[in-house]
N, C-alpha and C positions, 0 to 999 in steps of 0.2 A: 434505331440503334443500327450501326454498321460495324464492319469488321474491325475498326480501331476503337471501338468502345471497351471491349473486354479481351484484348489481344491474348492475355494468359490463358483464356478459356478456348478461344478458337484454335491457337497454334500449339502444337506439341511441346511439351516442357521437358527439359533434361531431367534426368534422374528417375528414381522410382519411388512413389509414395508408399510409405509404410507406416504402422501405427503400433506402439506398445501400450498396453492397457493393463487394468487390474484383473482382467479375466483370466481365469485359471491359476492365478499367483498365490492363492492363500485359501483353498477350498475346505481344508481340514480343521481349521481352528475357529473357536468362538461362537458366536450366535447369541449375543447379549441384547441386540438391538430389537428383535421382534421374536415373539412367542411362536410364530409359525414360520419356519425357515426351510423351505424345499431346497433339495441340493442345488438345482440351478441358480437360485439366489445366492447361496454361498460361494459359487464359482465365479460370480462377477465381481466381488468385492475384496477388500482386504481388511484384517484387523490390525490395529498398531497398539502393542502393549506399552505400558510407561517405559521410557528409555529405549524403545525400540526403533531402529533406522531400517527403513525399507528402500531399496533401490528400485525405482520406477522404471528407469531405463538405463541400459548400459550399451552404448551404441559404438560401433568401431568403423573407422574408414572416414572419409569425407561426407558431410551432409549438412542440412540445415533443419532445425526443428521449426515448423510453421504454426503449430497450434497446440495449446495445452487446455485440457478440460479437466476439472476436479470437482468433486462434491461430497458432502457427507449429510446425515440426516439432521436438520435443523428445526427447532432449537434443541433436540435432543443432545446433540454434540456441539453445542454453542462453545464451550470451552476449546474446542478444537481449533478455533480462528486464531488464537494467539499462543496455544500450547503446542501446536505442530509447526516444525520449522522446515522450510525448502532450502536445500542446498544443491546448486548446480556447478559442476567441474567441467573444463573445456580442456582437451587435448592433454590429459594426464597431469594437470596442475595439482600442487598439494592443498592450496587454499582455494574454497569455493569462490566464483565470480558472482554468484547469486546466493544471498543468506538472507533470509527474510521470513517472519511468521506467515504462515499459509493465508490466512484471511486478508492481512495487510498487502501481501503481494498483489492481489487481485483489486485492492481498494476497498475492502471492508473496513469501516471506520470503527474506531473505540472497541474492539472486538465484538462488533455487532454486524448484522446482515442489512445492506440496503441496495435496492434495484438500481442500476444505471446502466448505460451504454455509451462507450467511447470508441474511438478507432482501434487502439490495441488491446484494450481491457473491457471487460463487462462482467457484471453479476445479473444474471437473468433466471428467474424461477428457480432460485436457490443453486443455479451452477455458476462456478467460477471459470471464466474463460479468458485466455491469452492468446493474442495474434502476434506478439513481438517475434520477429525473426531472430533466430539464434544459431548462426553458423559455427561450425567446428571443422578442423581439419583432419585429425587423427582419432578423436574420441569424445564423446560426451556422456557424463554420468549425472543422473538426476535423482536426488534423494529426497525423502521426507521422513522426518524424525519426530517422534513424540517425546517432547520434553516435559510433559505434564505427569501428574499423579494417577490418572485415570485412564481407562482403555478408550480409544477411539474406534468405533465400529458403527455402521459400515463406512468404508472409505472407497471411492471409485475414481479412477482417473485414465485419461487418454494422453498419450504424448505422440502428436502426429509429426512425422519428419519425412525428409526426402533423402534418400540415399544417392550420392553423386559419384560419377567416375573420377571427376576432378574437383578440387575444392573450389569454393567461391573466391574470386580475385579480391578477397580483403583480409587484412590482419586484425580487424577489429572484432571484438567479442562482446556479447551482451552482459551488462552487470547490473546488479540491483543491490542496494544497501538499505537497511532499516536503521533509523536513528531515533532515539526517544531522550528527552531531556524534561524531567520532572522533579523540581520546577525549573523553568528557565533562570538563567542567572541575571541579575540586575545590571544594567548597563552593557551587556554582551549579547551579540545578535546569536540566533540560532542558526547552526551550519546544517544545511540540507545535504551537501556534497562537498567533499574535499577529496580530489583525486589527482594522482600523479601518472604522467604518460601521455600519449597521444590518442585522441579520440573526439567524440562529441556528446555532449549531454542532451539527452531528449526529453526530460521532464520529471514530474513528481506527483505524488499524492501528499497532501498535507493536512493534518488533524490537529486542530487547535482547541484547547479547553481553558478558559479563563479562571484562575484561582485567586484573583486579586479581590479583596474586599471593596468593591467598587461603589456601594451605596454610601454617599456623602452628604452632610448637611452643610450649608442649604442645598437645596435641590439644583439650585443653578450650577453647582460643581460637577453633576452628574455627567452632562453630555461629553465634555472633554476634561481630561484625557480618557476617561474610563468608558464612554461610549455605551452606557447601559448594559455593561458586561461584554461588549464587542470591541473595546478600546484597543486590544491587540492589533486589529486589522489596520490601525494607522501606521504600523511599522511597514517599511518597504524593503525591496529586494536589493542586494548588492552583489554583483558577480564579477570576480576577479579571475583573469586568464593569464596563464604563463607568467606568473610572479609578479603581477601588476601590484603597486603599492595603493594605487587608487583605482576604485572599481570603473570599469569600462562600460558597465551597465548599472543604471541607479533608477529605481521605480518611484512611484507616488503612493504605494498603499498595498497591503497584502491581497485585498480583493481585486485590486487593478492588476496586479501580477498574474492572478489566477483567471483573469477574463470576466470578472463580475464588477460590481460597482456598488457605492452606497451601503456597506454593510449586509448587501444581499436582501435589503428590506423589501423592495418592490416586487421581485419575481420569486424568491425564495430558491428552492431547489430546482435545478435544470441540468441537463447533459448535453453536449455537443461532442462532436468527434475528437476535438483537441483541447476542451476545456470544460469544466462543468462544476456545480456545486451539489454534492451528494447528501449534504446533511446541514440543516441551519435551524438551531434551536436556541432560541434567546432564553428560554426558561431555564436550560442547563448550561448556557454559556459555551456551546459548542459549535464549531464550523468545520466540515470536511469538504475539501475541493481538490481539483486537480488541473494540471497544465501539462500538455505534451506538445513539444516542438517538432512536429512531424515533417513538416515541408522545409523548416529553417532551423536544424539543430545547431547548437552552439558549439563550435569546433574549438579545440585546444590542442596546443603542440607539446606543451610540457606538464600543465597543471590546470586545475580549475577549482574555484571555491565559490559555492553559492550560498549566501547568507540571507536571511530573513529577519528583520526587526520584530520584536514583540511590543507593539505600541510606540509612542514617540520616545525615542532615547531608550528604547528597551527597559521602560520601567514598569511594564504590566507583567505581574508574575503569572505563568501560564505552564499548561502541560502540553508539550509539542512532540508530536511523531510525524516523521516524514519517511516516504519511500522514494528514493531516488533511482532513476533508470538512465543508463548512459552505455555507450559502446566505446571501447578503447582496445589498444594493442597490449598485449600481456609483456611483462607482468604488471599486476595492478598492486596499488597500496593494499596491505593486509588490513581487514576489517577488525575493529575491537570485537571482543567476544559479545554474544546476545547476552542480556541479562536473564536471571532465572525467570520462570514463567509468573511467579508472584509479582515481580517487578514489571512485567509486561502489561499488566491489567490497566484498565482506564481509571482515572481518579473519580472519587464520589462527586456527583453533581449537585448534592445537597446544599452546600453553601450558596450556589447560584440560584436554586429553586427557592431558598429562604429569602434572598435578596429580591427576587422578582415579586415574590408573593407579598413581601412587605411594602414594596413600592406600589403595587397594583391594587391590594386589598386589605392591608392590615391584618390583625391578629387571626380573624376567622379564615382567610385564604392561607396564612401561614399555617395553621393547623391542618388544613386539607393538603397542603404541600408536603407536610411531614408524613401524612398518612400515604400519600402517593409516593414518597421516596422509600417508605418501609415496604410497600407492596412491590416496587420494582427490585428492592433488595440491593438497590445501587450497583449492580453488577457491571453497568456500562456507563 
């Protein structure tokens, strides 16, 4: 190692590191999460009542958020992953630049938890971590809102940021948008992002569940286009920049776009700094994967639209959820309202479980699959 390996560690950096956290923010309320709750434990966390919005950080002056950490007690608070909503506002704007269910922002698929590590985001030991840099010039306000019908407690957070004397020399602001389409529309691609302005797109998480009754007779009809329940991966990306009528980027398949291949058959789950597959479940017809363009983000001067097909010619019916991440100059295009929490929950996997069991083992395995589905209560 030499002095050029980690220059940001060796040489002094501008600004003053600071942290806002849940410590001391809500010590007098609640106590539903544990029978024995000493005062120091209550001082560290917050309680979120149904309908309550809590401001995690209200920062003034120029700065940049460097790190986010959040956690709650799982699986006790598993409902929090899609019932809580994160909203981040930059420089006094009226509309949030980040609006996303809590778990999905960090890459938790289908309202459930799975461990993975990427460059900007990770889920580790039930902690939710973000390293996306989020600059601001005059102010930053980070909120978490409980849109669900039940209390969430405990909830812990850190917001690590750097106070600056002068703002960073960029007009770009961090943005995140959550999009759900259930079911997808026949013949119409799923849109991961449609933005207007100037900036660059840096990646997405994509959660896909097959809803199509893909089991067909004769069996020779199964592999294509239904792909044993994974036929939606035959769809490819199309990216339109600055009003293009024909996409300047066209791909060869969904798993190709996300840095995998061959329906993720051979290696299954994996995680790398800029791409990975966090869930591959043939039994339930589910795939969760991500791609981050960290070194070569896709720039746009006026607009961008990122589409992904669901199967050949968009003929596979699916439940698709995406979390898009990008930077752009304000103002940004207003986001449509998030659906109520009942409409955020994952679709039942039972039809896919039944199809897989019929194909693999007939009535006996089908009965076992039904019992399995009931035991899971089909929450995710």
